[in-house]
C-alpha positions as CSV (number, residue, x, y, z in Angstrom):
1,M,-107.5,-33.3,-61.2
2,V,-111.2,-33.2,-60.5
3,S,-113.0,-31.7,-63.5
4,W,-116.5,-30.4,-63.4
5,D,-117.7,-33.4,-65.7
6,T,-116.5,-35.7,-63.2
7,R,-117.9,-33.9,-60.2
8,S,-121.2,-33.2,-61.7
9,I,-121.7,-37.1,-62.2
10,D,-120.6,-37.7,-58.5
11,L,-123.1,-35.2,-57.3
12,H,-125.9,-36.4,-59.7
13,T,-126.7,-32.9,-60.7
14,K,-129.6,-31.8,-62.7
15,P,-129.4,-29.5,-65.7
16,Y,-130.9,-26.0,-65.1
17,D,-132.4,-24.1,-67.9
18,P,-129.7,-22.0,-69.5
19,A,-132.0,-19.2,-70.5
20,L,-133.1,-19.0,-66.7
21,G,-129.5,-19.3,-65.6
22,T,-128.3,-16.5,-67.9
23,L,-131.2,-14.3,-66.7
24,A,-130.0,-15.0,-63.1
25,L,-126.3,-14.3,-63.9
26,V,-127.2,-11.1,-65.6
27,K,-129.4,-9.8,-62.7
28,L,-126.7,-10.7,-60.1
29,F,-123.7,-9.5,-62.0
30,G,-125.6,-6.5,-63.0
31,Q,-125.5,-5.3,-59.4
32,D,-121.6,-5.6,-59.3
33,P,-119.8,-2.3,-59.7
34,Q,-117.3,-3.7,-62.2
35,L,-119.3,-6.2,-64.1
36,S,-122.3,-4.0,-64.6
37,Q,-120.1,-1.7,-66.6
38,L,-120.3,-4.5,-69.3
39,G,-123.9,-4.2,-69.8
40,P,-126.7,-7.0,-70.0
41,E,-125.7,-8.1,-73.6
42,A,-122.2,-8.8,-72.7
43,L,-123.2,-10.6,-69.7
44,S,-125.6,-12.7,-71.7
45,V,-122.7,-13.5,-73.9
46,F,-120.7,-14.6,-71.0
47,G,-123.7,-16.6,-69.8
48,N,-123.3,-18.7,-73.0
49,Y,-119.9,-19.9,-71.8
50,L,-121.4,-21.5,-68.7
51,D,-123.0,-24.7,-67.7
52,Y,-126.0,-24.4,-65.4
53,V,-126.9,-27.0,-62.9
54,Q,-129.0,-27.8,-59.8
55,V,-127.4,-29.6,-56.8
56,E,-129.3,-31.1,-53.8
57,A,-128.6,-30.0,-50.3
58,G,-125.7,-31.8,-48.5
59,R,-123.6,-32.1,-51.5
60,Q,-119.9,-31.5,-51.5
61,V,-119.4,-29.4,-54.7
62,I,-115.8,-28.6,-54.1
63,G,-113.5,-30.9,-52.1
64,Q,-110.6,-29.6,-49.8
65,D,-107.1,-30.1,-51.0
66,E,-108.2,-31.5,-54.5
67,Q,-107.1,-29.9,-57.7
68,G,-109.8,-28.4,-60.0
69,D,-110.1,-26.3,-63.1
70,F,-113.5,-24.8,-62.7
71,L,-115.3,-22.2,-60.6
72,L,-118.8,-22.1,-59.5
73,I,-121.1,-18.9,-59.3
74,V,-123.9,-19.3,-56.9
75,L,-127.1,-18.5,-58.4
76,D,-129.4,-19.6,-55.7
77,G,-129.0,-21.4,-52.3
78,T,-126.6,-21.4,-49.6
79,V,-123.2,-23.1,-49.4
80,A,-120.9,-23.8,-46.4
81,V,-117.1,-23.0,-46.9
82,E,-115.2,-25.2,-44.5
83,R,-111.7,-26.3,-43.8
84,V,-110.6,-29.4,-41.9
85,Q,-107.7,-28.5,-39.6
86,P,-104.5,-30.6,-39.4
87,W,-105.7,-32.0,-36.1
88,G,-109.1,-32.9,-37.6
89,A,-111.3,-30.1,-36.5
90,K,-113.6,-28.7,-39.0
91,A,-113.8,-24.8,-39.2
92,R,-116.6,-23.0,-40.9
93,L,-114.9,-20.1,-42.8
94,G,-118.2,-18.7,-44.2
95,E,-121.4,-19.2,-46.2
96,S,-121.8,-18.3,-49.8
97,R,-125.1,-17.2,-51.3
98,A,-126.4,-16.0,-54.7
99,G,-123.7,-13.9,-56.5
100,D,-120.8,-15.4,-54.7
101,V,-118.0,-17.2,-56.6
102,L,-116.3,-20.3,-55.5
103,G,-113.1,-21.9,-56.8
104,E,-111.8,-19.1,-58.7
105,M,-107.9,-19.6,-57.8
106,S,-108.1,-23.2,-59.0
107,L,-109.7,-22.1,-62.4
108,L,-106.8,-20.0,-62.8
109,D,-103.8,-22.2,-61.8
110,A,-105.6,-25.7,-61.4
111,G,-104.0,-25.7,-57.8
112,A,-105.4,-27.5,-54.6
113,R,-108.4,-26.1,-53.2
114,F,-108.1,-24.5,-49.8
115,S,-111.4,-25.3,-48.5
116,A,-114.5,-27.7,-49.1
117,C,-117.8,-26.2,-50.2
118,T,-121.0,-28.2,-49.4
119,T,-124.6,-27.1,-50.2
120,L,-126.7,-26.3,-47.1
121,T,-129.7,-26.0,-49.2
122,S,-130.7,-27.1,-52.7
123,A,-128.6,-24.7,-54.9
124,K,-128.3,-23.6,-58.6
125,F,-124.9,-22.9,-60.1
126,A,-123.3,-21.4,-63.1
127,V,-120.1,-23.4,-63.9
128,L,-117.0,-21.9,-65.7
129,G,-114.3,-24.5,-66.6
130,A,-110.9,-23.8,-67.9
131,A,-111.6,-24.9,-71.4
132,A,-114.6,-22.6,-71.6
133,L,-112.5,-19.7,-70.3
134,D,-109.9,-20.5,-73.1
135,R,-112.6,-20.4,-75.6
136,M,-113.8,-17.1,-74.4
137,M,-110.3,-15.7,-74.6
138,Q,-110.0,-16.7,-78.2
139,H,-113.5,-15.7,-79.3
140,E,-114.5,-12.8,-77.0
141,P,-111.1,-11.4,-75.8
142,R,-112.5,-8.1,-74.3
143,L,-115.1,-10.1,-72.3
144,A,-112.6,-12.5,-71.0
145,A,-110.2,-9.7,-70.2
146,A,-112.9,-8.0,-68.2
147,L,-113.8,-11.3,-66.3
148,L,-110.1,-11.8,-65.5
149,A,-109.7,-8.3,-64.4
150,W,-112.7,-8.7,-62.1
151,L,-111.4,-12.0,-60.7
152,A,-108.0,-10.5,-60.1
153,R,-109.5,-7.6,-58.1
154,R,-111.5,-10.2,-56.0
155,L,-108.4,-12.2,-55.3
156,S,-106.5,-8.9,-54.5
157,L,-109.0,-7.7,-52.1
158,R,-109.1,-11.1,-50.5
159,L,-105.1,-11.3,-50.2
160,R,-105.3,-7.9,-48.6
161,Q,-107.9,-8.9,-46.0
162,V,-105.8,-11.8,-45.1
163,S,-102.7,-9.8,-45.0
164,A,-104.3,-7.5,-42.6
165,R,-105.5,-10.3,-40.4
166,L,-102.1,-11.9,-40.3
167,S,-100.6,-8.5,-39.4
168,A,-102.9,-8.0,-36.6
169,L,-102.2,-11.5,-35.2
170,L,-98.4,-10.8,-35.5
171,T,-98.6,-7.5,-33.8
172,R,-100.4,-9.0,-30.8
173,E,-97.4,-11.2,-29.9
C-alpha cells in the first residue's frame, strides 16, 4: 500500500497554501453540475479535509499497479495518464488538467491502480486520503454522501464509456 504520506516524501512535494487551494477547489467544483449544488460554503468545508501540494514536472504521482488509498484533484497543471502494456509499450490514455480527479477507484477500494500519472508541467493538487474521507463521513455525513454520489456518477459514466467501446470492438469481429 502506497499512502500519500509516503508518495509525497518520494516526490519532494512542497506544501501549497490551503486557503489558495480551497479557493481553487471552490472555483473548479463550483462549475460542476452536481457539486455546484452544494454551494461555496460546503465546498470550503470539503476543502478542509484535503492536503494541498505542489509537484514539479516529470514526477510520477500515481504508479501503475500499486495499491493506494488516496485521490488527487488537479488544481493546476497537466498530468499524463499512461499504461505500460504487457509487452512493454507505453500507451498514453489521456491528459488531465485542472478540475480532473485521479485515483478515485483506489480511494474507495485500496485496489491496484490501472495507470500511471506523471506531471507534464509543475502542478498543484488537492489530496483526499481514505482516513480524511472516513473523518468526513463521521463529522460531515451529508457532504461525504454528496461527494461519494458524485464519485459514483463519475465512475458509472466511465464504466458506460468503456462498455460502449468494448461493445463496438466485439461487434466488429
